[in-house]
TORDOMAR-948594 format. One line per field, with one value per residue (C-alpha): residue number from 1; residue in three letters; x, y, z. Coordinates in steps of 0.25 Angstrom, whole numbers, plus 5000, padded with zeros to 4 digits. Layout:
BEGIN
num c(NUM,...)
residu c(ALA,...)
X c(X,...)
Y c(Y,...)
Z c(Z,...)
// end
This chain:
BEGIN
num c(1,2,3,4,5,6,7,8,9,10,11,12,13,14,15,16,17,18,19,20,21,22,23,24,25,26,27,28,29,30,31,32,33,34,35,36,37,38,39,40,41,42,43,44,45,46,47,48,49,50,51,52,53,54,55,56,57,58,59,60,61,62,63,64,65,66,67,68,69,70,71,72,73,74,75,76,77,78,79,80,81,82,83,84,85,86,87,88,89,90,91,92,93,94,95,96,97,98,99,100,101,102,103,104,105,106,107,108,109,110,111,112,113,114,115,116,117,118,119,120,121,122,123,124,125,126,127,128,129,130,131,132,133,134,135,136,137,138,139,140,141,142,143,144,145,146,147,148,149,150,151,152,153,154,155,156,157,158,159,160,161,162,163,164,165,166,167,168,169,170,171,172,173,174,175,176,177,178,179,180,181,182,183,184,185,186,187,188,189,190,191,192,193,194,195,196,197,198,199,200,201,202,203,204,205,206,207,208,209,210,211,212,213,214,215,216,217,218,219,220,221,222,223,224,225,226,227,228,229,230,231,232,233,234,235,236,237,238,239,240,241,242,243,244,245,246)
residu c(MET,ALA,GLU,MET,ALA,THR,PHE,VAL,GLN,GLN,LEU,LYS,GLN,GLU,HIS,CYS,SER,GLU,HIS,GLU,SER,LYS,THR,ASP,ASN,GLU,THR,THR,PRO,ILE,PRO,GLN,THR,THR,SER,LYS,SER,LEU,GLU,LYS,LYS,HIS,ARG,ALA,LYS,GLN,ALA,ILE,THR,SER,ILE,ARG,VAL,PRO,ASP,THR,GLY,LEU,ILE,HIS,HIS,ASP,PRO,PHE,LYS,ILE,LEU,ALA,THR,TRP,ARG,SER,TYR,TYR,GLN,CYS,LEU,PHE,THR,ALA,GLU,SER,GLU,VAL,GLU,SER,CYS,GLU,GLY,GLU,LEU,SER,GLU,ALA,ASP,CYS,ARG,ALA,ALA,LEU,HIS,GLY,MET,SER,ARG,GLY,LYS,THR,PRO,GLY,SER,ASP,GLY,PHE,PRO,ILE,GLU,PHE,PHE,VAL,SER,PHE,TRP,ASP,LEU,LEU,GLY,PRO,ASP,LEU,LYS,ASP,ASP,ARG,LEU,GLU,THR,LYS,ASN,TYR,ARG,PRO,ILE,SER,LEU,LEU,ASN,VAL,ASP,TYR,LYS,ILE,ALA,THR,ARG,ALA,ILE,SER,GLY,ARG,LEU,LEU,GLY,VAL,ILE,GLY,SER,ILE,VAL,GLY,TYR,ASP,GLN,THR,CYS,GLY,ILE,PRO,GLY,ARG,THR,ILE,SER,GLU,ASN,LEU,MET,LEU,MET,ARG,ASP,LEU,ILE,GLU,TYR,ALA,ASP,TRP,ALA,ASP,ILE,SER,LEU,ALA,LEU,LEU,SER,LEU,ASP,GLN,GLU,LYS,ALA,PHE,ASP,ARG,VAL,ASP,TRP,SER,PHE,LEU,GLN,ARG,ILE,LEU,HIS,THR,PHE,GLY,PHE,GLY,ASN,SER,PHE,ARG,GLN,MET,ASP,LEU,PRO,PHE,LEU,PHE,GLN,CYS)
X c(5044,5055,5062,5061,5066,5078,5080,5080,5090,5100,5099,5102,5113,5119,5118,5124,5136,5139,5137,5147,5158,5157,5165,5157,5162,5158,5147,5147,5133,5131,5131,5117,5120,5118,5105,5099,5103,5096,5084,5083,5084,5073,5064,5066,5063,5050,5045,5034,5036,5027,5017,5011,4995,4992,4981,4987,5002,5003,5014,5011,5021,5012,5011,4996,4994,5003,4994,4981,4987,4990,4976,4970,4979,4975,4960,4960,4969,4959,4947,4953,4943,4945,4940,4929,4924,4925,4914,4905,4894,4883,4887,4891,4887,4902,4901,4889,4895,4908,4900,4892,4903,4910,4899,4899,4889,4880,4874,4859,4851,4844,4829,4827,4833,4843,4857,4871,4871,4859,4865,4878,4871,4861,4870,4870,4855,4855,4867,4863,4849,4856,4866,4855,4845,4853,4849,4834,4827,4816,4827,4830,4821,4823,4829,4833,4844,4853,4850,4861,4859,4860,4873,4879,4877,4882,4894,4897,4897,4906,4915,4917,4920,4930,4938,4942,4940,4955,4959,4951,4950,4963,4972,4968,4954,4955,4940,4933,4945,4950,4964,4964,4963,4961,4975,4980,4974,4979,4993,4991,4987,4998,5008,5002,5003,5017,5021,5014,5022,5035,5033,5027,5014,5000,4991,4976,4968,4953,4943,4930,4918,4906,4893,4886,4896,4892,4877,4880,4887,4882,4879,4879,4893,4897,4892,4901,4913,4911,4910,4922,4930,4926,4916,4906,4891,4888,4895,4890,4876,4877,4875,4864,4852,4858,4858,4844,4839,4846)
Y c(5122,5128,5115,5113,5127,5124,5110,5117,5128,5118,5111,5124,5128,5114,5115,5128,5125,5112,5119,5130,5120,5115,5121,5126,5114,5103,5094,5084,5084,5091,5080,5077,5070,5082,5086,5072,5071,5084,5079,5066,5074,5084,5072,5065,5078,5080,5066,5065,5052,5055,5065,5068,5069,5083,5079,5066,5068,5054,5052,5045,5038,5031,5039,5037,5042,5053,5057,5056,5065,5076,5074,5076,5088,5095,5092,5098,5110,5113,5113,5120,5122,5137,5137,5128,5136,5149,5144,5139,5146,5156,5168,5180,5194,5197,5186,5193,5207,5203,5196,5209,5219,5210,5211,5220,5232,5237,5223,5221,5217,5203,5201,5208,5221,5223,5226,5224,5238,5237,5226,5234,5246,5239,5227,5231,5228,5216,5209,5202,5197,5192,5184,5178,5175,5169,5154,5157,5152,5162,5173,5167,5167,5162,5173,5174,5185,5184,5194,5201,5194,5181,5186,5190,5177,5168,5178,5176,5161,5162,5171,5160,5150,5159,5160,5146,5141,5144,5133,5122,5125,5122,5133,5129,5135,5150,5155,5159,5157,5170,5173,5165,5170,5164,5169,5158,5148,5155,5155,5140,5137,5145,5137,5124,5127,5132,5119,5110,5117,5116,5101,5098,5092,5092,5102,5105,5116,5114,5125,5121,5130,5124,5131,5136,5130,5137,5134,5119,5117,5105,5110,5097,5094,5108,5104,5092,5100,5109,5098,5091,5103,5104,5115,5114,5112,5126,5132,5121,5123,5138,5140,5130,5140,5149,5139,5136,5150,5156)
Z c(4994,5002,5003,4988,4985,4994,4987,4973,4978,4983,4969,4962,4971,4969,4954,4953,4962,4954,4941,4945,4948,4934,4923,4910,4902,4911,4907,4919,4925,4939,4950,4955,4968,4977,4971,4971,4986,4989,4981,4989,5002,4998,4994,5007,5014,5006,5008,5018,5025,5038,5042,5056,5057,5063,5072,5078,5076,5070,5060,5047,5039,5029,5016,5015,5029,5026,5015,5023,5034,5023,5018,5031,5034,5022,5024,5037,5032,5021,5030,5042,5054,5054,5039,5042,5054,5046,5036,5047,5055,5051,5042,5051,5049,5046,5035,5028,5030,5024,5012,5010,5010,5000,4990,4978,4978,4968,4965,4961,4973,4974,4974,4988,4982,4993,4987,4993,4997,5006,5014,5016,5021,5030,5035,5049,5049,5039,5044,5056,5051,5038,5047,5057,5046,5035,5039,5040,5027,5028,5025,5011,4999,4985,4976,4962,4965,4977,4987,4995,5008,5001,4994,5008,5014,5003,5001,5016,5015,5003,5011,5021,5010,5003,5016,5016,5002,4998,5007,5001,4986,4978,4973,4958,4961,4961,4958,4970,4980,4987,4984,4971,4956,4943,4939,4947,4938,4926,4931,4934,4920,4915,4923,4919,4904,4906,4913,4903,4892,4899,4903,4889,4894,4889,4896,4895,4901,4903,4906,4911,4914,4920,4917,4929,4938,4951,4948,4946,4960,4967,4981,4988,4982,4986,5000,5000,4996,5007,5017,5012,5014,5028,5028,5039,5039,5042,5030,5021,5024,5025,5010,5007,5010,5000,4989,4990,4991,4979)
// end
């Protein structure tokens, strides 16, 4: 972007200097020799004719191998080891504590009758047991309303995912991504409409709303997505007990 800005600035300066040298009544077009030369140099500099493989140091000149190198690079970048590791392992007490303190107060309790305030007040007693026993099937039971301990665990899992989701989900998706807002989509739509009007091209906006979208999620498909993006087995298996308990 910096090189492009420099290139545009050079063209502007050239145009201004040549324009000032002409008299007001001249109609001869401004010479394009210099601008074409700058453009050729810029294109030659921007062209990627070779690339080095980060892991091996091997340099590729073949276009298809260059593309394969870029693809491999970004696949590793979007599933960085540190991000994968941050989602692995059992839920810690710190994970659950952070999830608990991020929950709203004054909510109706689940079928066990314990509100969020109870867990906040007695966390020092409940915390360790909640962490150590979360994998024991005897500690879960079918319920119609989600209890607070259930909400703590699922929110803690969600917290891990939110820490890395911004690096794997495209910027056009703003819902549920920390740091993004729906206003970004509105501005994008505005820009598209303005561009279509300026370029005099056809444009159609399609709004789709799938009924019960979250309830219709295919969990096996979701598991394959997580695996494709490099999430480890520990994280992918962590939420399965919750799915069959609710």
